[in-house]
C-alpha positions as CSV (number, residue, x, y, z in Angstrom):
1,M,225.9,-10.2,-213.9
2,T,224.8,-13.2,-211.8
3,P,222.8,-16.1,-213.3
4,S,219.7,-15.0,-211.3
5,S,219.8,-11.5,-212.9
6,V,219.8,-12.9,-216.4
7,P,216.3,-12.6,-217.9
8,Q,214.4,-15.9,-218.3
9,T,214.0,-15.4,-222.0
10,M,217.8,-14.9,-222.4
11,R,218.5,-18.0,-220.4
12,N,216.1,-20.0,-222.5
13,R,217.8,-18.8,-225.6
14,I,221.3,-19.7,-224.3
15,L,220.1,-23.2,-223.3
16,V,218.5,-23.8,-226.7
17,L,221.6,-22.5,-228.5
18,A,223.9,-24.8,-226.4
19,A,221.7,-27.8,-227.1
20,F,221.7,-27.0,-230.8
21,V,225.6,-26.8,-230.8
22,V,226.0,-30.0,-228.8
23,A,223.7,-31.9,-231.1
24,L,225.4,-30.6,-234.2
25,V,228.9,-31.5,-232.9
26,G,227.6,-34.9,-231.8
27,V,226.2,-35.7,-235.3
28,Y,229.4,-34.6,-237.1
29,A,231.6,-36.5,-234.6
30,S,229.6,-39.7,-235.1
31,G,230.7,-39.8,-238.7
32,V,227.2,-40.7,-239.9
33,G,227.6,-38.6,-243.0
34,E,230.6,-40.7,-244.2
35,S,228.3,-43.7,-244.8
36,L,225.9,-41.6,-247.0
37,T,227.7,-42.3,-250.2
38,F,227.1,-44.8,-253.1
39,E,229.8,-47.1,-251.7
40,G,228.4,-46.8,-248.2
41,L,224.8,-47.7,-249.4
42,R,226.1,-50.6,-251.5
43,Q,228.1,-52.1,-248.6
44,N,225.2,-51.7,-246.2
45,H,222.4,-52.7,-248.5
46,D,221.8,-56.2,-247.1
47,S,222.0,-55.1,-243.5
48,L,219.6,-52.2,-244.1
49,K,217.1,-54.3,-245.9
50,G,217.4,-56.9,-243.2
51,V,216.5,-54.4,-240.5
52,V,213.6,-53.2,-242.5
53,A,212.3,-56.7,-243.0
54,E,212.5,-57.6,-239.4
55,H,211.5,-54.3,-237.7
56,Y,209.6,-52.4,-240.4
57,I,207.7,-50.0,-238.2
58,I,210.7,-49.2,-236.0
59,A,212.9,-48.7,-239.1
60,V,210.4,-46.2,-240.6
61,W,210.2,-44.2,-237.4
62,A,214.0,-44.3,-236.9
63,F,214.5,-43.1,-240.4
64,M,212.1,-40.3,-239.9
65,A,213.8,-39.3,-236.7
66,V,217.2,-39.2,-238.4
67,Y,215.8,-37.2,-241.3
68,F,214.1,-34.8,-238.8
69,V,217.3,-34.2,-236.9
70,A,219.3,-33.8,-240.1
71,T,216.8,-31.1,-241.3
72,S,216.6,-29.4,-237.9
73,L,220.4,-29.1,-237.7
74,S,220.7,-28.3,-241.5
75,I,223.2,-31.1,-241.9
76,P,224.6,-31.6,-245.5
77,G,223.7,-34.9,-247.1
78,A,219.9,-34.8,-247.3
79,V,220.1,-35.9,-250.9
80,W,221.9,-39.1,-250.0
81,L,219.6,-39.6,-247.0
82,S,216.6,-39.4,-249.3
83,I,218.2,-41.9,-251.6
84,A,218.9,-44.2,-248.6
85,G,215.2,-44.0,-247.7
86,G,214.2,-45.0,-251.2
87,L,216.6,-48.0,-251.1
88,M,215.2,-49.1,-247.7
89,F,211.5,-48.6,-248.1
90,G,210.7,-48.1,-251.8
91,T,209.6,-44.9,-253.5
92,I,206.1,-44.3,-252.0
93,V,206.8,-45.0,-248.3
94,A,210.2,-43.2,-248.5
95,T,208.6,-40.1,-250.2
96,A,205.9,-39.9,-247.4
97,T,208.5,-40.2,-244.6
98,I,210.9,-37.7,-246.2
99,V,208.1,-35.1,-246.7
100,L,206.8,-35.4,-243.2
101,A,210.2,-35.5,-241.5
102,A,211.6,-32.7,-243.6
103,T,208.6,-30.5,-243.0
104,A,208.7,-31.1,-239.3
105,G,212.4,-30.3,-239.2
106,A,211.9,-27.2,-241.3
107,C,209.3,-26.0,-238.9
108,V,211.7,-26.4,-236.0
109,V,214.2,-24.2,-237.8
110,F,211.5,-21.7,-238.6
111,L,210.4,-21.5,-234.9
112,L,213.9,-21.2,-233.7
113,A,214.6,-18.4,-236.1
114,R,211.4,-16.5,-235.0
115,Y,211.4,-17.0,-231.3
116,V,214.8,-18.2,-230.0
117,L,217.8,-17.7,-232.2
118,G,216.7,-14.9,-234.4
119,D,219.8,-12.7,-233.9
120,V,222.1,-15.6,-234.5
121,L,220.4,-17.0,-237.5
122,R,219.5,-13.7,-239.1
123,T,223.2,-13.2,-240.1
124,K,223.1,-16.5,-242.0
125,A,220.1,-15.2,-244.0
126,G,222.0,-12.1,-245.0
127,S,220.7,-10.3,-248.1
128,A,218.3,-13.1,-248.9
129,I,215.7,-11.4,-246.6
130,A,215.5,-8.4,-248.9
131,R,215.5,-10.5,-252.0
132,M,212.5,-12.6,-250.9
133,E,210.5,-9.9,-249.1
134,T,208.5,-8.8,-252.1
135,G,207.5,-12.3,-253.0
136,F,206.2,-13.1,-249.5
137,Q,204.4,-9.8,-249.3
138,R,202.6,-10.4,-252.6
139,D,201.3,-14.0,-251.8
140,A,203.1,-15.9,-249.1
141,L,201.7,-19.4,-249.9
142,S,202.3,-19.2,-253.6
143,Y,205.8,-17.9,-253.0
144,M,206.6,-20.6,-250.5
145,L,205.5,-23.2,-253.1
146,V,207.8,-21.6,-255.7
147,L,210.7,-21.6,-253.4
148,R,210.2,-25.2,-252.5
149,L,209.6,-26.4,-256.0
150,V,212.3,-24.2,-257.6
151,P,215.6,-24.3,-255.7
152,L,216.3,-20.6,-256.2
153,F,217.7,-20.4,-252.6
154,P,219.2,-23.1,-250.3
155,F,216.7,-25.1,-248.3
156,F,218.1,-23.8,-245.1
157,L,217.6,-20.1,-246.1
158,V,214.0,-20.8,-247.1
159,N,213.5,-22.1,-243.6
160,L,214.8,-18.9,-242.1
161,V,213.7,-16.0,-244.1
162,P,209.9,-16.5,-243.8
163,A,210.3,-16.4,-240.0
164,F,211.9,-13.0,-240.2
165,L,209.2,-11.7,-242.6
166,G,206.3,-12.6,-240.4
167,V,204.9,-15.5,-242.5
168,P,202.4,-17.5,-240.5
169,L,203.6,-21.0,-239.4
170,R,200.6,-22.7,-241.1
171,I,201.5,-21.1,-244.4
172,F,205.1,-22.0,-244.1
173,A,204.3,-25.6,-243.1
174,L,201.7,-26.1,-245.9
175,G,204.0,-24.6,-248.6
176,T,206.9,-26.8,-247.4
177,L,204.8,-29.9,-247.2
178,I,203.4,-29.6,-250.8
179,G,206.4,-28.0,-252.4
180,I,209.0,-30.7,-251.5
181,I,206.9,-33.6,-252.7
182,P,208.3,-33.7,-256.3
183,G,212.0,-33.6,-255.1
184,A,211.4,-36.2,-252.4
185,F,209.7,-38.5,-254.9
186,V,212.5,-38.2,-257.4
187,F,215.3,-38.9,-255.0
188,A,213.4,-41.7,-253.3
189,S,213.0,-43.2,-256.8
190,V,216.7,-43.0,-257.4
191,G,217.2,-44.9,-254.1
192,A,214.6,-47.5,-255.0
193,G,216.3,-48.0,-258.4
194,L,219.7,-48.2,-256.8
195,G,218.3,-50.9,-254.4
196,D,216.9,-52.9,-257.3
197,A,220.3,-52.7,-259.1
198,I,222.2,-53.8,-256.0
199,A,219.8,-56.7,-255.4
200,A,220.4,-57.7,-259.0
201,N,224.1,-58.0,-258.3
202,S,225.1,-55.1,-260.4
203,G,225.8,-52.8,-257.5
204,A,229.5,-53.5,-257.5
205,D,229.9,-51.5,-260.7
206,P,228.4,-48.0,-260.8
207,S,228.2,-48.1,-264.6
208,K,226.0,-51.2,-264.5
209,V,223.8,-49.6,-261.9
210,L,223.1,-46.7,-264.2
211,M,222.0,-49.0,-266.9
212,Q,219.2,-50.5,-264.8
213,P,215.7,-49.5,-266.1
214,T,214.5,-48.4,-262.7
215,V,217.6,-46.2,-262.2
216,I,217.3,-44.8,-265.8
217,G,213.7,-43.8,-265.0
218,A,214.7,-42.1,-261.8
219,L,217.5,-40.2,-263.4
220,I,215.1,-39.0,-266.1
221,G,213.0,-37.6,-263.3
222,L,216.0,-36.1,-261.7
223,A,217.0,-34.4,-265.0
224,A,213.5,-33.0,-265.3
225,L,213.6,-31.7,-261.8
226,S,216.9,-29.9,-262.5
227,L,215.3,-28.1,-265.5
228,I,212.6,-26.5,-263.3
229,P,214.8,-23.5,-262.3
230,V,215.8,-22.9,-266.0
231,I,212.1,-23.0,-267.1
232,Y,211.1,-20.8,-264.2
233,R,213.7,-18.1,-264.9
234,R,212.8,-18.1,-268.6
235,W,209.2,-17.7,-267.7
236,K,210.0,-14.8,-265.3
237,A,212.1,-13.1,-268.1
238,R,209.3,-13.5,-270.6
239,T,206.6,-12.2,-268.3
240,G,208.8,-9.4,-267.1
241,E,208.0,-10.1,-263.4
């Protein structure tokens, strides 16, 4: 089969898949994930805050771009990236940038799954398609909100399955945008508290960081967030749904 005989749609899919793989390999090879740790944030705290102070708008857009790419490529480490955002920009700005960038990245995965890489990505969804089908058929927006608020399935799977079940993009985007706000807020709060602790010269000792009031408040929020799946499952069991 010659290149000219390959259907245009197939060629487009091959090009997108190749670009996806190259980008993924490039990100992993860069080692950026290695700096997304407590120690990495502690060591780079001053330089990060310095960049934000001198080039605030550029820093915000750059962070959004990184978060968008990380979500689009489903790169592990989004939690630490969210924490880094809180450390750099504070809770409110970081929450807004995380929500917008993550929603945009999730929509890219959704569109790739629906129109370009469906056959490749469908295997990753596996049995989750059947497990989510009833919920989406009953009320797509409500179920999207549940899946984003309650981490019953990995974030990556919730990006894929709606695309295979015919959920409209606007429903997917709206459910994602609203549903990820609580989690983004909590992790951004953890980062902001971590930044306050490091600025107070307690960042060298993780145990001291945990004793800072701002960090304690953020950890309480994180604990509450982690209880949502438990509460949801008990409610489901009680209502018999």
